[in-house]
VEXZA-335619 format. One record per residue (C-alpha): x, y, z. Coordinates in steps of 0.05 Angstrom, whole numbers, plus 5000, padded with zeros to 4 digits. Last residue first. Layout:
<lumpas>
XYZ/...
</lumpas>
This chain:
<lumpas>
577573352408/578072912346/575972232368/571272212307/573971582276/577971942222/580772412274/583071842319/585971462260/590472052242/592672072314/590272602362/594873102395/591073532445/594074152477/598974182418/606273982418/605273442366/601573282301/605873042243/602372642189/606672512126/602272462064/597071932046/590372272058/585271762031/579072192038/577072002110/582772412140/580873012098/573472972118/575372912192/579773542188/574273992218/574473562280/581473772302/579574102368/584674172425/589374732404/591775142464/599274992458/599675062382/606574742380/605374312318/600474172262/604473892203/600673552146/604673332085/603373442010/597473301964/592073522013/584973401988/578573432030/577574122058/570074242065/570174332142/576874702142/573975322175/574175092247/581174882267/580075002342/583975282401/588975772371/591776262423/599076022417/599775982342/606475622340/605375192278/599875052227/603274752165/599274462107/603774222050/602974281975/597174221926/592074451977/584874291956/577574421973/577575092009/570375332014/570275492089/577575712087/576776232143/574776342215/580976002244/579075912317/580376102389/584476742380/590276742331/596577062359/600676882297/607076472297/605676032237/600075922186/603175592125/598975362066/603675062014/602975081938/597175131888/592075361939/584975251914/577875451932/578676111969/571876421979/572376422055/578976792057/575977392093/576077252167/582977062193/582477352263/587377502320/593677752286/597678132339/604377772330/604077722255/609877232249/607076832192/601276782143/604076422082/599676222023/603975881971/603175891895/597275891848/592676241896/585276181879/578476471895/580177171922/573977591921/573177631997/580477822010/577878472040/580278382111/585778022150/585278242223/589878472279/596278692243/600579072292/606978642285/606778572210/611978012206/608977642147/603177632098/605577232038/600877081980/604876681929/604476671853/598576741804/594177141851/586977221828/580777571854/583778191887/578878691916/583079031969/582179662012/582079392083/588178982101/588479112176/592879392231/599079612192/603680012237/609579512236/609779392161/614778822158/611578432101/605578452054/607778031994/603377891933/606677401884/606477431808/600777541759/596977991807/589878111784/584078501815/586879181834/581279691832/580779741908/588179871917/587480571945/586880412019/591979892040/591980122112/596480382168/603080482132/607580872179/613680412180/613280182107/617979582112/615279182052/609379212005/611578751948/607378641886/610478101842/609378081767/604378321715/600478781762/593378931741/587979451756/591480051786/586580641787/587680841860/595180761859/596781421894/591481251947/596180711971/596580892045/601081182100/607881262067/612681552118/618181012120/618080802047/618280092019/614179971956/616179431905/611779331843/612878801790/612578731714/607578991664/604379511709/597279671689/592280221703/596580821721/592281441730/593981581803/601581501795/603482211815/599782111881/605481701910/604681941981/608482062047/615682072020/620382322075/624881702083/625281522009/628180822019/623680501967/619680631903/620380071853/615380061795/615879541740/616479381666/611879641612/608680191653/601480391637/596980991646/601981571646/598382201624/597782481696/605182391715/605583081747/606582931820/611282531865/611782831935/616282901996/623282711973/628282912027/631682222033/632082051960/633981321974/630181011916/625881201857/625880631806/620780681750/619880261687/619380271611/615480921604/610081161557/605581761559/609682311592/606082961577/605383201650/612483031669/613683691704/614083451776/618783101825/619383461892/623983491951/630883291924/636283491973/639182781984/638982561911/640881831926/637281511868/632381711815/631681181759/627081231699/627880571663/627580451588/623980751529/622381421561/617081781519/612982421521/617882951548/615183641532/614483901604/621183611625/623784251657/622784071730/626283621781/626583951848/631684071904/638183911867/644484051908/646283311924/645883051852/646882331873/643881951814/639082121757/638981571705/634081601646/634280951607/633880861532/629981201476/629281861512/624282281473/621482991476/626883431506/625084171496/625184341571/632084051582/634784741603/630884671669/636284211698/638484681754/641784491820/647884081799/653184161854/654483411867/654383191794/654682451811/649382281759/645682541699/645581981648/640782001589/640881321555/640581221479/636981561421/636582231457/631582681422/629383411430/636083751446/635684501435/636384711508/642584281521/647184881531/645085031603/645684371640/646684711708/651184741769/657184331746/662884381798/663783631812/662983381741/661982641756/656782551702/653682821638/652482221593/647982311532/648081621499/647181521425/644681921365/643782561406/639283011364/638083761371/645284001379/645984731360/646384971433/652184521451/656985081470/654085221539/654584581579/655384881649/660384981706/666384541687/671884571738/672283831759/671483531689/669782811708/664982651651/662282951587/659982391542/655982551479/654781911442/654781821367/654182211302/654882921329/651683461287/651284221288/657884411322/658485171317/658585291394/663884781407/668785301435/663685441489/666184831526/667385161594/671585131657/676584591637/681584601694/681383851713/680583561643/678682851662/673582731607/670783021542/668182491494/664282701432/662182091391/662881951317/661982381255/663383041289/660983631248/661284391251/668284561278/669785301266/670685501340/674384861357/680585231383/676185541437/676084891476/677485191545/681985151607/686984601587/692184511642/690783791664/689283501596/686782811616/681882731558/679283091496/676482561449/672982731383/670582091350/670281961275/669682381211/671883031242/669683651204/671284401204/678384491231/680985191214/682085401288/685784771308/691985181330/687685501383/688284881427/689785211494/693385081560/697884511538/703784491588/700883901628/699183451568/697182901616/695382391563/690082661515/687882991451/684482501404/681782641334/678282061298/677581901224/677182331162/680282951194/678383581157/680584311156/687984261177/691884901163/692985071237/695884391254/702984661269/699785161317/697884601365/701084891428/704884691490/706783961476/712283731523/709083051537/706482731602/704981991608/708081411570/701781001553/696981581544/701681921494/699482591467/695982841404/692782291363/690382461292/686481971249/686281821174/685582201109/688382831141/686683491110/689484191096/696783981095/701884551095/708184131100/711484601151/706184441202/708583721207/715283951233/711984381287/707583811310/713483331314/717583841352/712183931404/712583211423/708082571424/704382681358/700982071327/698382131255/694381621215/694681551140/694481971076/695982711087/691883161042/695183781011/701683400993/700083290919/700084030904/695284620895/688984220909/682084360881/675784210921/671183620907/665483690858/658283540875/652383140849/645782900877/641482300856/634682190887/634181610936/635580880922/632180220934/634879550956/631078890962/624778580990/627778371057/629979101069/635479521039/636380281040/640580720993/642481450990/645081690922/651282080902/654582260836/661682540839/665283090801/672783120813/677383700835/680883260886/679682510886/675482220943/678281780998/672381941043/664882041041/662082121111/654881911120/649482191166/643281781181/635781841191/632681301234/628580721205/632880151228/639779881209/646980131209/650580661170/654580271119/658080721069/658780610995/663580620936/660580240877/656779580882/651979930929/649580320868/651480960832/646581260783/651281710744/658781570738/664281860782/661381420837/657681460902/653681030951/650681291016/647980881074/642880361095/642579631117/637379161148/631379621145/625779211175/619779061131/613279431114/616479821057/620980191106/617980861089/621181561083/627981321109/632281951111/639282011081/646382221088/651582701059/658482941081/664583061038/671882851036/678082850992/679083590976/673383831018/665883881013/662784001081/655783901054/652083471002/644483511008/641082911040/638482340996/631382071005/629281351018/623180931001/623880201021/622679590977/615679320981/611678871028/604178831021/600879011086/595378561109/589878951144/589778801218/584778301245/577978541268/575178401337/568978111369/567477861439/561777391458/560377251531/562576571556/560275901530/557775261564/558974531545/555473941577/553473621643/559773211651/563973841645/565774281585/568475001583/568075511526/570876201513/567476591458/570176961398/566977301338/571677511281/571878111235/576778051177/582378511154/587177921146/584777211151/586376811214/591176231216/592176301291/588376461355/592876371415/589176201480/590476401552/587476021610/584376121679/584775511724/578675061738/581274401711/582674121642/586974271581/587274881537/584274621472/583475161418/577575251372/575375371300/567975201292/564574581320/566774821389/561675381381/561576081351/555876541369/556477051312/559476861244/566676981223/568376431273/571776311339/572475811395/576775901457/578875371508/576374861558/575974111568/574473621624/572274131676/570573711738/563373741763/559574191811/557774691756/565174881747/564075601768/567276251741/572375891697/576476441666/577876531592/582876661538/584577151482/590577261437/590677461363/593677211298/593277291222/594478041211/595678191284/591578301347/595878261410/589678281455/582478041454/578778121521/577977491563/571577081557/567876851619/565776151638/560075831677/559975071678/554174621659/549974391718/550173891775/544973911830/547573961901/543673491945/540073862000/543373752067/540673242115/535473452166/536173342241/532373042300/534572832370/530872342415/533172232486/537071612501/534370902493/534670272537/535069552515/533868942559/535468632626/541568252601/544668902576/543169342515/544870082501/541370552451/542571262425/536671582392/535871942324/530072212284/531272402211/528872962167/530672892093/534173372045/538772822019/537372092036/541871752086/546571172070/551071322128/550671512202/557471502235/557171362310/561571632366/561971312436/561871542508/562471112570/559970412588/561769752557/560769442488/562169592414/559270132370/554069792328/550270282284/542870242272/537370312220/530570092248/528969492292/533969772342/528870312356/526870972326/522371432367/519571882311/519371652239/524671802186/528971312224/535171252267/538670792316/545270952348/550070482383/550869992440/551569242451/553168762508/553169252565/554868832627/549768812683/548369252744/544169762707/550169962661/549970682684/552871312649/552571052578/554371652531/551971702460/553671812387/552272272328/555472402261/552072522194/552072242123/548072262058/547373012041/552073252096/551273362172/557973382208/554373412275/548373082311/547873212386/549772622431/544272162458/544171952532/544271242562/542070912627/542270152625/536369672641/536069442713/538568852757/536468762831/541868442877/539667782913/537267802987/541567443042/539366723061/536466643135/540466233190/537365553211/543065143183/547665353240/553165843228/551466323284/551865783337/558665543314/561366243314/559166353387/562565723407/568965903373/569066573408/568166253476/573965783463/578466383447/576466743511/577766133553/584866073523/587166783535/589666693608/594266133586/598766593545/
</lumpas>
């Protein structure tokens, strides 16, 4: 260690010399003004804008103030209007407020340190022109449901004039140009369309109607519409005619009546009354044959033999009872007291029938049951013991596994049956020839479960059947020949589950079915052309699983189907045509007809009361048969593999319920829906894998939801330019190829949620520029390509929650600044995005 001491001493000496008081003082650092740049002006409104600056050099001294200064003169300074945005270097955002509308301003950023104030480059901008308020614009809805003292109209708010609608409704008068000083309705506030009920009108009077809407600027009126109420009909008692007396027996006869006019009021009871004295009334003997305006057939029973009777039809409405013309007849003579059997008969053995035959009765004032359904097979082989019977006042039933019974020739004298005729479960019966003289069945005809029954020609003289005709599960039956004299079916016509039936020959005279027409599960049925004279089906028309039928023709005179027209599971059916005169129809359901190629021949059909459902028809490429339909009262559901467009609905104007376009594998466009402007339910476009765009729409109002979901090839949303409001939810979800939302820019209001989820949106949302309010939640989730939320610039009211999650490229939230500064109070959930600003960040401009 000693050898280092001299060196240490030498160093101390040198240090002492260098530290002497004669050494020079080092120079002081020079301070400068800061360096600052001005940010471009954004979010320009009538009285506000956003700018800011960036301090890149503090000049060697602390920044003690910074902000933006502005003026209507060039080169503004801190002596003009300024913001104060804290201290320090870096970027800052400034909100310019209190501006004048439609005015040019000059802006510079500033920064101040101890050496003075420096300014950034000058930027100029012009505030937006202040929107002037005006009275609203409103349109008047057409007049509908015109009655004697009532009618229905309404209106649509075209624009609110920039101010809230505080009242709206319909006003009317017998003079032109009615105002709210005349008769009027009050339908609340807001911009929604409305419907108004006009009441206490005068009959047979012309009225003038206008919709009105009022805001802070005044009241405006829609176009004037006029209508005339119906002429008041004075109510009277009905007018009824009496049918001639037929089928006169010892104790029975048949008459009836026709309602000529109902007197302006519903027929609540009708029938025949009779007495041994002239001018019978309902206080004498009478029948009760239902209600309504239809003609009726009446069976007179429990009469006395060889007696003159007086007969009148009657009908009752709210004004009273009236009677038809009087007719007389005399019952047949009897040779002894036992000619008519009083009471019901049940035969369960051959011996019982034979014993009864020895009495020589020609009528039964009750019912006859042949067989025993409860105890199975009987030994009955023939009905010869009933050969003298001409009339049965109530029902006749032949049933219960009568295996030995091969024919019913013993009923050869039978002419009338007052109630139902049932022939059921007779396994050996081959024909109905024993009914060759039968002319009238007062109730229904029910033929079922007769395995060997090959024909029903034995019914060839039957002229009237009072109730249903049901011919079901007769495995050997080939056709319906034997019903040629039947023109009216008073109830249901049910031809079903007849496995050998090839045609409906025998129904050629039928013009009216007052119930349902059922043709189903007839697997060999290939010809229905015999129904060519059918004009009216009051109920539903069911056509199920007729596997041999290739075309539906023969309905050239059919004008009305009161209920649904259902075609289902007819695997060989290729074409539906021949409905050229059909004018009214309750609803349509054509489904799972796998060979069906075309629907044609519905040219006169312009409206459908209920809905249209066409789905599961694997070969159906068009629905051209519906080209003249204007309105559908309920919903539409279309789901067919080969359907390519909607040209078959080219005149459709309004849908009263939901419109669902689902799982159409080859649908490439919505061409054909250009006339559709109103959907009163929801509009669903889902699971159409070939659909690339939505060209072909002009809808301006959707009362329910708009759901566009799981269309994997959909690239753009087009032709929603006219849509201004959605009362329910707007859901755009799972469209894997969807890049652009471009035609929702006129949408002002969403009444439910807005959900945009799982779409391949590129960069930005180019829509919703005019959207002001969402009444539900806003959800933007899992849109991987989305970078910005442009398009929500004018969006200021969200009544539900905000959820923006898992959009991995999303970095710009600036278009939500107006929303965040407008007292948004819902749940705020922003996470899983490229940038996840807080609610405060967006409000303060730290939004990207």
